[in-house]
Residue frames relative to the residue before (quaternion, step in Angstrom):
aa qw qx qy qz dx dy dz
X 1.0000 0.0000 0.0000 0.0000 0.00 0.00 0.00
X 0.0620 -0.7965 0.6005 0.0349 3.54 -1.02 0.74
X 0.1339 -0.7824 0.6031 0.0782 3.53 -1.27 0.39
X 0.2081 -0.7600 0.6044 0.1170 3.54 -1.06 0.84
X 0.0505 -0.7974 0.6013 -0.0020 3.56 -0.93 0.92
X 0.0715 -0.8091 0.5832 -0.0119 3.55 -0.89 1.00
X 0.1923 -0.7476 0.6247 0.1174 3.54 -1.04 0.84
X 0.3992 -0.7415 0.4901 0.2252 3.58 -0.75 0.99
X 0.3170 -0.7279 0.5797 0.1832 3.52 -1.35 0.38
X 0.1135 0.8527 -0.5036 0.0801 3.55 0.95 0.89
X 0.7321 0.4135 -0.2326 0.4888 3.58 1.13 -0.53
X 0.3689 0.7286 -0.4915 0.3025 3.58 1.26 0.30
X 0.4290 -0.7085 0.4849 0.2808 3.64 -0.67 0.99
X 0.3761 -0.7602 0.4936 0.1921 3.57 -1.03 0.84
X 0.2396 -0.8094 0.5007 0.1918 3.61 1.18 -0.54
X 0.2525 0.7958 -0.5190 0.1831 3.61 1.15 0.46
X 0.6625 0.5084 -0.3057 0.4573 3.57 0.90 -0.95
X 0.6467 0.5262 -0.3189 0.4508 3.57 0.97 -0.89
X 0.6546 0.5112 -0.3139 0.4600 3.59 0.97 -0.84
X 0.6629 0.5095 -0.3131 0.4505 3.60 0.87 -0.93
X 0.6814 0.4797 -0.2870 0.4724 3.59 0.83 -1.00
X 0.6654 0.5198 -0.3021 0.4425 3.57 0.91 -0.92
X 0.6651 0.5002 -0.3057 0.4625 3.58 0.92 -0.88
X 0.6692 0.4987 -0.3071 0.4574 3.60 0.89 -0.91
X 0.6716 0.5003 -0.3013 0.4559 3.60 0.84 -0.97
X 0.7240 0.4560 -0.2594 0.4479 3.56 0.81 -1.01
X 0.6193 0.5313 -0.3552 0.4561 3.60 1.06 -0.65
X 0.6489 0.5083 -0.3138 0.4712 3.56 1.00 -0.81
X 0.6771 0.4996 -0.2904 0.4557 3.55 0.98 -0.85
X 0.5736 0.5784 -0.3741 0.4432 3.60 1.12 -0.64
X 0.6655 0.5045 -0.3038 0.4586 3.57 0.89 -0.93
X 0.6569 0.5113 -0.3072 0.4612 3.59 0.92 -0.92
X 0.6878 0.4887 -0.2874 0.4533 3.57 0.86 -0.97
X 0.6448 0.5295 -0.3278 0.4431 3.57 0.94 -0.86
X 0.6597 0.5082 -0.3048 0.4623 3.58 0.95 -0.86
X 0.7252 0.4283 -0.2532 0.4760 3.58 0.77 -1.00
X 0.5971 0.5557 -0.3641 0.4495 3.59 1.11 -0.57
X 0.6573 0.4962 -0.2978 0.4828 3.55 1.04 -0.83
X 0.6934 0.4939 -0.2835 0.4415 3.58 0.90 -0.94
X 0.7507 0.3815 -0.2074 0.4979 3.60 1.05 -0.77
X 0.3822 -0.7493 0.4629 0.2796 3.60 1.30 -0.14
X 0.4067 0.7222 -0.4618 0.3158 3.59 1.11 0.70
X 0.3855 -0.7128 0.5401 0.2271 3.56 -0.75 1.08
X 0.6461 0.5385 -0.3309 0.4278 3.57 0.89 -0.93
X 0.6864 0.4769 -0.2822 0.4710 3.58 0.94 -0.87
X 0.6571 0.4970 -0.3050 0.4777 3.59 0.95 -0.85
X 0.6400 0.5198 -0.3151 0.4701 3.58 1.02 -0.85
X 0.6381 0.5237 -0.3212 0.4641 3.55 1.02 -0.81
X 0.6294 0.5266 -0.3312 0.4656 3.59 1.04 -0.75
X 0.6580 0.5099 -0.3026 0.4642 3.56 0.98 -0.87
X 0.6590 0.4970 -0.3022 0.4769 3.52 1.01 -0.84
X 0.6257 0.5350 -0.3287 0.4628 3.57 1.05 -0.76
X 0.6307 0.5278 -0.3327 0.4615 3.57 1.05 -0.75
X 0.6424 0.5060 -0.3244 0.4754 3.57 1.00 -0.78
X 0.6437 0.5213 -0.3184 0.4610 3.56 1.13 -0.65
X 0.5921 0.5388 -0.3650 0.4752 3.58 1.10 -0.62
X 0.6507 0.4954 -0.3058 0.4874 3.57 0.98 -0.87
X 0.6456 0.5289 -0.3114 0.4544 3.57 1.03 -0.83
X 0.6489 0.5110 -0.3104 0.4706 3.56 1.00 -0.83
X 0.6427 0.5150 -0.3203 0.4682 3.58 0.98 -0.84
X 0.6487 0.5209 -0.3022 0.4653 3.56 1.01 -0.89
X 0.6798 0.4856 -0.2875 0.4683 3.59 0.87 -0.96
X 0.6381 0.5228 -0.3210 0.4653 3.58 1.03 -0.80
X 0.6488 0.5168 -0.3139 0.4620 3.56 0.94 -0.88
X 0.6591 0.5074 -0.3067 0.4627 3.57 0.97 -0.86
X 0.6497 0.5200 -0.3238 0.4502 3.59 0.96 -0.84
X 0.6389 0.4981 -0.3179 0.4926 3.58 1.20 -0.54
X 0.6617 0.5175 -0.3063 0.4478 3.59 0.93 -0.89
X 0.5896 0.5947 -0.3592 0.4120 3.58 1.08 -0.72
X 0.7220 0.4506 -0.2425 0.4657 3.58 1.06 -0.74
X 0.4500 0.6807 -0.4633 0.3457 3.60 1.26 0.04
X 0.5102 -0.6571 0.4643 0.3040 3.56 -1.07 0.77
X 0.5822 -0.5743 0.4344 0.3776 3.62 -1.13 0.56
X 0.1960 -0.7586 0.6092 0.1224 3.54 -1.23 0.55
X 0.6946 -0.4430 0.3356 0.4569 3.58 -1.28 0.01
X 0.6974 0.4408 -0.2724 0.4950 3.59 1.08 -0.63
X 0.7670 0.2212 -0.1177 0.5907 3.59 0.97 -0.89
X 0.1439 -0.8640 0.4782 0.0635 3.54 0.33 1.30
X 0.6826 0.4061 -0.2878 0.5350 3.60 1.26 -0.26
X 0.5381 -0.5798 0.4233 0.4418 3.57 1.25 0.02
X 0.5916 -0.5624 0.4339 0.3814 3.57 -1.20 -0.54
X 0.1425 0.8462 -0.5013 0.1111 3.56 1.10 0.74
X 0.6540 0.5526 -0.3233 0.4030 3.58 0.99 -0.79
X 0.4793 0.6738 -0.4414 0.3485 3.58 1.21 -0.24
X 0.6186 0.5441 -0.3555 0.4414 3.61 1.08 -0.60
X 0.6289 0.5179 -0.3330 0.4747 3.59 1.09 -0.68
X 0.6596 0.5040 -0.3023 0.4685 3.56 0.95 -0.90
X 0.6327 0.5324 -0.3308 0.4549 3.60 1.02 -0.78
X 0.6448 0.5142 -0.3203 0.4661 3.57 0.96 -0.83
X 0.6549 0.5126 -0.3066 0.4629 3.58 1.00 -0.85
X 0.6699 0.4857 -0.2977 0.4761 3.59 0.90 -0.90
X 0.6296 0.5356 -0.3331 0.4535 3.58 1.01 -0.77
X 0.6326 0.5166 -0.3304 0.4731 3.58 1.00 -0.79
X 0.6574 0.5041 -0.3074 0.4682 3.58 0.98 -0.82
X 0.6159 0.5460 -0.3368 0.4572 3.59 1.05 -0.77
X 0.6506 0.5145 -0.3079 0.4661 3.55 0.97 -0.89
X 0.6616 0.5097 -0.3100 0.4542 3.58 0.92 -0.89
X 0.6529 0.5065 -0.3132 0.4681 3.58 0.97 -0.85
X 0.6560 0.5144 -0.3110 0.4564 3.59 0.92 -0.89
X 0.6765 0.4829 -0.2955 0.4709 3.57 0.93 -0.88
X 0.6227 0.5431 -0.3387 0.4500 3.57 1.07 -0.71
X 0.6501 0.5165 -0.3098 0.4633 3.56 0.99 -0.85
X 0.6469 0.5112 -0.3127 0.4716 3.57 1.00 -0.84
X 0.6596 0.5219 -0.3095 0.4436 3.58 0.93 -0.90
X 0.6485 0.5188 -0.3204 0.4557 3.60 0.93 -0.88
X 0.6800 0.4861 -0.2891 0.4666 3.58 0.87 -0.94
X 0.6444 0.5269 -0.3225 0.4508 3.58 1.01 -0.82
X 0.6493 0.5148 -0.3161 0.4620 3.58 0.97 -0.86
X 0.6486 0.5119 -0.3175 0.4654 3.57 0.99 -0.82
X 0.7015 0.4726 -0.2767 0.4560 3.57 0.95 -0.86
X 0.5062 0.6318 -0.4336 0.3957 3.61 1.19 -0.30
X 0.6864 0.4921 -0.2787 0.4573 3.55 1.05 -0.80
X 0.8006 0.0898 -0.0468 0.5906 3.58 1.16 -0.52
X 0.0932 -0.8336 0.5435 0.0326 3.60 0.41 1.22
X 0.2257 -0.7814 0.5726 0.1027 3.56 -1.09 0.81
X 0.5571 -0.6169 0.4356 0.3454 3.59 -1.09 0.66
X 0.0767 -0.7901 0.6074 0.0292 3.58 -1.08 0.74
X 0.4784 -0.6442 0.5105 0.3091 3.56 -1.27 0.40
X 0.3225 -0.8118 0.4574 0.1667 3.56 -0.02 1.34
X 0.6722 0.5225 -0.3079 0.4247 3.58 0.86 -0.95
X 0.6654 0.5140 -0.2998 0.4507 3.56 0.95 -0.88
X 0.7056 0.4553 -0.2913 0.4583 3.59 0.80 -0.94
X 0.5869 0.5578 -0.3781 0.4488 3.60 1.12 -0.55
X 0.6653 0.5135 -0.3016 0.4502 3.58 0.88 -0.93
X 0.6839 0.4808 -0.2856 0.4685 3.56 0.86 -0.98
X 0.6748 0.5040 -0.2990 0.4485 3.58 0.92 -0.89
X 0.6087 0.5478 -0.3530 0.4525 3.61 1.06 -0.66
X 0.6155 0.5226 -0.3344 0.4860 3.55 1.08 -0.75
X 0.6393 0.5426 -0.3151 0.4445 3.56 1.03 -0.81
X 0.6252 0.5365 -0.3395 0.4539 3.56 0.99 -0.80
X 0.6584 0.5114 -0.3037 0.4613 3.57 0.96 -0.91
X 0.6848 0.4936 -0.2885 0.4518 3.59 0.82 -1.01
X 0.7022 0.4560 -0.2728 0.4739 3.57 0.86 -0.96
X 0.6229 0.5405 -0.3382 0.4532 3.57 1.08 -0.68
X 0.6432 0.5127 -0.3167 0.4724 3.58 0.98 -0.85
X 0.6776 0.4954 -0.2959 0.4559 3.57 0.88 -0.96
X 0.6452 0.5146 -0.3213 0.4643 3.60 0.94 -0.85
X 0.6356 0.5534 -0.3248 0.4293 3.56 1.01 -0.83
X 0.6468 0.5328 -0.3214 0.4410 3.58 1.08 -0.66
X 0.7260 0.4057 -0.2375 0.5020 3.59 1.21 -0.42
X 0.4628 0.7385 -0.4243 0.2459 3.58 1.23 -0.30
X 0.6355 0.5601 -0.3432 0.4057 3.60 1.03 -0.70
X 0.7646 0.3786 -0.2094 0.4777 3.60 1.12 -0.53
X 0.4484 0.7413 -0.4312 0.2519 3.58 1.24 -0.11
X 0.7210 0.4175 -0.2567 0.4899 3.61 1.11 -0.54
X 0.6858 0.4822 -0.2737 0.4714 3.58 1.30 -0.13
X 0.7941 0.1766 -0.0513 0.5793 3.56 1.16 -0.63
X 0.3991 -0.7429 0.4855 0.2305 3.59 -0.55 1.18
X 0.6046 0.5565 -0.3551 0.4458 3.59 1.11 -0.60
X 0.6657 0.4686 -0.2842 0.5065 3.59 1.00 -0.85
X 0.6081 0.5520 -0.3485 0.4518 3.57 1.07 -0.71
X 0.6254 0.5370 -0.3356 0.4559 3.58 1.03 -0.80
X 0.6545 0.4971 -0.3082 0.4790 3.59 0.95 -0.88
X 0.6428 0.5283 -0.3134 0.4576 3.57 0.99 -0.86
X 0.6695 0.5036 -0.2983 0.4574 3.58 0.93 -0.93
X 0.5914 0.5590 -0.3620 0.4546 3.57 1.07 -0.69
X 0.7025 0.4727 -0.2718 0.4574 3.57 0.85 -0.98
X 0.6372 0.5103 -0.3239 0.4781 3.58 1.00 -0.79
X 0.6305 0.5308 -0.3310 0.4596 3.57 1.00 -0.84
X 0.6486 0.5184 -0.3150 0.4597 3.57 0.97 -0.84
X 0.6481 0.5167 -0.3209 0.4583 3.55 0.97 -0.87
X 0.6512 0.5174 -0.3111 0.4598 3.58 1.03 -0.81
X 0.6463 0.5069 -0.3213 0.4714 3.56 0.97 -0.84
X 0.6430 0.5126 -0.3211 0.4698 3.59 0.98 -0.83
X 0.6294 0.5232 -0.3302 0.4702 3.57 1.04 -0.75
X 0.6359 0.5250 -0.3181 0.4679 3.55 1.06 -0.78
X 0.6152 0.5416 -0.3372 0.4631 3.56 1.08 -0.73
X 0.6333 0.5247 -0.3251 0.4668 3.57 1.00 -0.84
X 0.6572 0.5084 -0.3091 0.4628 3.58 0.91 -0.91
X 0.6475 0.5180 -0.3205 0.4580 3.56 0.97 -0.86
X 0.6619 0.5169 -0.3074 0.4475 3.57 0.93 -0.88
X 0.6645 0.4971 -0.3011 0.4697 3.58 0.93 -0.91
X 0.6688 0.5171 -0.3018 0.4407 3.56 0.88 -0.99
X 0.6782 0.4887 -0.2969 0.4616 3.58 0.93 -0.86
X 0.6350 0.5303 -0.3262 0.4573 3.58 1.03 -0.77
X 0.7052 0.4647 -0.2585 0.4690 3.58 1.02 -0.86
X 0.8176 0.2807 -0.1104 0.4906 3.59 0.83 -1.02
X 0.2901 -0.7629 0.5058 0.2791 3.56 1.22 -0.60
X 0.4221 0.6734 -0.4821 0.3686 3.58 1.21 0.57
X 0.2950 -0.8158 0.4736 0.1522 3.57 -0.16 1.27
X 0.6015 0.5923 -0.3647 0.3928 3.58 1.15 -0.49
X 0.4617 0.6744 -0.4558 0.3524 3.61 1.24 -0.14
X 0.6122 0.5910 -0.3488 0.3927 3.59 1.01 -0.84
X 0.7498 0.3690 -0.2454 0.4913 3.67 0.63 -0.97
X 0.6188 0.5572 -0.3573 0.4230 3.62 1.03 -0.69
X 0.6761 0.4700 -0.2986 0.4826 3.58 0.88 -0.90
X 0.5932 0.5557 -0.3643 0.4545 3.60 1.08 -0.65
X 0.6677 0.5001 -0.2989 0.4634 3.60 0.94 -0.87
X 0.6312 0.5306 -0.3348 0.4560 3.58 1.00 -0.79
X 0.6640 0.4987 -0.3001 0.4693 3.57 0.92 -0.91
X 0.6065 0.5608 -0.3461 0.4449 3.59 1.04 -0.77
X 0.6610 0.5067 -0.3071 0.4605 3.58 0.91 -0.92
X 0.6442 0.5279 -0.3193 0.4521 3.59 0.94 -0.89
X 0.6921 0.4760 -0.2776 0.4663 3.58 0.89 -0.94
X 0.6209 0.5683 -0.3424 0.4175 3.59 1.01 -0.78
X 0.6008 0.5746 -0.3603 0.4231 3.59 1.05 -0.72
X 0.7078 0.4448 -0.2567 0.4850 3.57 0.86 -0.99
X 0.6523 0.5318 -0.3112 0.4413 3.56 1.03 -0.81
X 0.6235 0.5487 -0.3385 0.4422 3.56 1.03 -0.76
X 0.6395 0.5127 -0.3184 0.4762 3.58 1.04 -0.76
X 0.6342 0.5225 -0.3203 0.4713 3.57 1.01 -0.84
X 0.6483 0.5166 -0.3105 0.4652 3.59 0.97 -0.88
X 0.6557 0.5228 -0.3045 0.4516 3.56 0.93 -0.92
X 0.6708 0.4919 -0.2965 0.4692 3.57 0.91 -0.93
X 0.6489 0.5229 -0.3162 0.4534 3.58 0.98 -0.83
X 0.6575 0.5062 -0.3069 0.4661 3.57 0.95 -0.89
X 0.6049 0.5593 -0.3474 0.4479 3.58 1.03 -0.78
X 0.6984 0.4669 -0.2808 0.4640 3.58 0.85 -0.95
X 0.6183 0.5384 -0.3412 0.4597 3.59 1.04 -0.74
X 0.7383 0.4035 -0.2097 0.4982 3.58 1.04 -0.83
X 0.5192 -0.6932 0.3782 0.3268 3.58 1.29 0.44
X 0.2514 0.7520 -0.5609 0.2379 3.59 0.97 0.78
X 0.5927 -0.5307 0.4445 0.4116 3.56 -1.22 0.39
X 0.4791 -0.6997 0.4403 0.2950 3.62 -0.65 1.03
X 0.5697 -0.5827 0.4521 0.3628 3.54 -1.13 0.66
X 0.7400 0.3782 -0.2986 0.4693 3.54 -1.03 0.82
X 0.6922 0.3866 -0.2779 0.5423 3.58 1.27 -0.15
X 0.2453 -0.7786 0.5671 0.1102 3.55 -0.69 1.14
X 0.3671 -0.7605 0.4946 0.2054 3.58 -0.36 1.26
X 0.6540 0.5211 -0.3192 0.4459 3.59 0.92 -0.88
X 0.6560 0.5099 -0.3108 0.4616 3.58 1.01 -0.84
X 0.6318 0.5196 -0.3293 0.4716 3.58 1.03 -0.76
X 0.6518 0.5109 -0.3149 0.4636 3.59 0.94 -0.91
X 0.6475 0.5196 -0.3163 0.4590 3.59 0.97 -0.85
X 0.6340 0.5326 -0.3307 0.4529 3.58 0.95 -0.88
X 0.6923 0.4782 -0.2818 0.4612 3.59 0.85 -0.97
X 0.6682 0.5207 -0.3001 0.4385 3.56 0.97 -0.89
X 0.7079 0.4612 -0.2549 0.4703 3.59 1.12 -0.65
X 0.4280 0.6893 -0.4786 0.3355 3.59 1.24 0.09
X 0.5814 -0.6086 0.4134 0.3476 3.57 -1.02 0.77
X 0.8115 0.2487 -0.2110 0.4849 3.55 -0.82 1.06
X 0.6041 0.5607 -0.3634 0.4343 3.60 1.22 -0.27
X 0.1505 -0.8068 0.5672 0.0693 3.59 -0.76 1.04
X 0.8009 0.0163 -0.0201 0.5982 3.61 1.22 -0.28
X 0.1694 -0.7480 0.6336 0.1021 3.52 -1.27 0.59
X 0.1322 0.7921 -0.5905 0.0803 3.59 -0.82 0.90
X 0.7920 0.2863 -0.2421 0.4818 3.54 -1.37 0.21
X 0.2787 0.7635 -0.5216 0.2596 3.57 0.95 0.96
X 0.0622 0.7953 -0.5966 0.0881 3.57 -0.71 1.12
X 0.0275 -0.7720 0.6351 -0.0004 3.56 -1.02 0.86
X 0.1228 0.7936 -0.5848 0.1143 3.58 -0.80 0.96
X 0.5251 -0.6301 0.4749 0.3189 3.56 -1.31 0.25
X 0.2887 -0.7392 0.5845 0.1692 3.56 -0.92 0.95
X 0.7608 -0.0194 0.0241 0.6482 3.54 1.24 -0.60
X 0.6830 -0.4674 0.3359 0.4497 3.59 -1.21 -0.17
X 0.7471 0.3487 -0.2265 0.5186 3.62 1.24 -0.06
X 0.7598 0.3547 -0.1906 0.5105 3.61 1.19 -0.35
X 0.1548 -0.7846 0.5971 0.0622 3.53 -1.00 0.94
X 0.2078 -0.7741 0.5879 0.1092 3.55 -1.21 0.57
X 0.1177 -0.7842 0.6071 0.0504 3.56 -1.22 0.57
X 0.0218 -0.7373 0.6731 0.0536 3.51 -1.21 0.69
X 0.0854 0.7958 -0.5937 0.0832 3.58 -1.04 0.76
X 0.2738 -0.7165 0.6163 0.1783 3.52 -1.25 0.59
X 0.1215 -0.7831 0.6082 0.0464 3.57 -0.81 1.06
X 0.2503 -0.7590 0.5846 0.1399 3.56 -0.81 1.01
X 0.0625 0.7840 -0.6085 0.1056 3.57 -0.62 1.23
X 0.3661 -0.7840 0.4623 0.1940 3.57 -0.28 1.30
X 0.6790 0.4917 -0.2908 0.4611 3.58 1.15 -0.56
X 0.6011 -0.5847 0.3579 0.4107 3.58 1.27 0.02
X 0.7232 -0.4330 0.3153 0.4360 3.53 -1.34 0.00
X 0.3385 -0.7757 0.4975 0.1902 3.61 -0.72 1.05
X 0.6708 -0.5134 0.3058 0.4392 3.62 1.20 -0.01
X 0.6934 -0.5082 0.3366 0.3842 3.51 -1.32 0.36
X 0.6019 0.5768 -0.3680 0.4118 3.60 1.03 -0.69
X 0.6332 0.5259 -0.3198 0.4692 3.57 1.04 -0.80
X 0.6818 0.4921 -0.2883 0.4581 3.57 0.85 -0.98
X 0.6439 0.5213 -0.3168 0.4617 3.56 1.03 -0.80
X 0.6493 0.5136 -0.3164 0.4631 3.58 0.99 -0.83
X 0.6312 0.5262 -0.3302 0.4644 3.60 1.01 -0.80
X 0.6567 0.5117 -0.3073 0.4609 3.58 0.93 -0.92
X 0.6593 0.5023 -0.3082 0.4669 3.58 0.96 -0.85
X 0.6488 0.5138 -0.3157 0.4642 3.60 0.99 -0.83
X 0.6526 0.5088 -0.3167 0.4636 3.59 0.96 -0.85
X 0.6377 0.5104 -0.3210 0.4794 3.57 1.11 -0.66
X 0.7335 0.4501 -0.2448 0.4465 3.57 0.77 -1.04
X 0.7292 0.4335 -0.2382 0.4729 3.59 0.98 -0.84
X 0.8339 0.2157 -0.0595 0.5046 3.59 0.94 -0.90
X 0.4660 -0.7109 0.4268 0.3087 3.59 1.25 -0.03
X 0.4098 0.7017 -0.4784 0.3329 3.60 1.15 0.59
X 0.3063 -0.8111 0.4794 0.1361 3.57 -0.56 1.20
X 0.7953 0.2268 -0.0913 0.5548 3.58 0.91 -0.91
X 0.0106 0.8232 -0.5643 0.0620 3.57 -0.54 1.18
X 0.0160 -0.7712 0.6364 0.0028 3.55 -0.95 0.93
X 0.0596 -0.8122 0.5798 -0.0245 3.56 -0.54 1.22
X 0.1209 -0.7732 0.6189 0.0665 3.57 -0.93 0.92
X 0.2376 -0.7764 0.5728 0.1121 3.55 -0.81 1.06
X 0.0498 -0.7869 0.6150 -0.0003 3.59 -0.94 0.98
X 0.3881 -0.7459 0.5002 0.2070 3.57 -1.18 0.50
X 0.7773 -0.3893 0.1778 0.4611 3.57 1.18 0.41
X 0.6523 0.4735 -0.3276 0.4929 3.58 1.19 -0.35
X 0.2523 -0.8205 0.4974 0.1253 3.58 -0.02 1.30
X 0.6461 0.5750 -0.3332 0.3753 3.60 1.03 -0.72
X 0.6747 0.5263 -0.3065 0.4169 3.58 0.97 -0.79
X 0.7788 0.3556 -0.2265 0.4644 3.63 0.62 -1.00
X 0.8208 0.1895 -0.0514 0.5364 3.57 1.10 -0.52
X 0.0389 0.8417 -0.5343 0.0677 3.56 0.03 1.27
X 0.4589 0.6994 -0.4515 0.3105 3.59 1.28 -0.04
X 0.5972 -0.5652 0.4379 0.3635 3.51 -1.26 0.54
X 0.8503 0.1040 -0.1093 0.5042 3.55 -1.06 0.85
X 0.2841 0.7814 -0.5164 0.2049 3.60 1.09 0.57
X 0.7662 0.3664 -0.2011 0.4882 3.55 0.78 -0.99
X 0.0268 -0.8244 0.5651 -0.0175 3.55 -0.24 1.26
């Protein structure tokens, strides 16, 4: 006998307002930066505009995924479209890497032939960018540790704020020293800083895509909890994976020689797994000791 238990996420924040405000602010700023970057011949400013554009796309992607996650299951997609949030986080990480790569290539090329820029203008524009990106990042900060999709949006905004800060530093340094190489050098430094955070985001996203045990859930602790339940003599075929960037699922076979203890037992186990480990979807199969009958698949008994 088996039982599936699901805990709803009716109180999960949607961040719709944050996405709308962030997209509008950043799209407007992309246009301003692109124009002034072209007029002042600043790589740092133009690169920041390009990165901001990738962030607008990232925000749209993350917003779309957050909406798809809440779609009801269908006959074809029996779990709904929850995994779209994982895919969005992965694509966002790739977008960041591509944007940083483009900035790095241009910066390296400009090191060999630095060009004059209007320091005062790029400082003013970049300061506006810090404010806009800081406000947008602040709207996502509450969910960055709970939802990888929201974390991706947050990292995009923080990265933008850092790049804008680098632009300010480049403008000040060039105005004071007239050393034109400050512009590409600071761009490269900011790229390295952003790549560190982006690489972690990419790694976490790939883990979830490949059905790794989600971070924050201790597989050994879950196995120990199940094995120590009254009447359980063995635990096998235990799997834990992410259904979305906020929901985890578990399946397990419990061997109980005395037979199925009833729905109350299964419900209590599901509630404990939710409260202790944050697992939302639990499917438990009870067996009486004959491994061959209920589970003939290869490598079933782990």
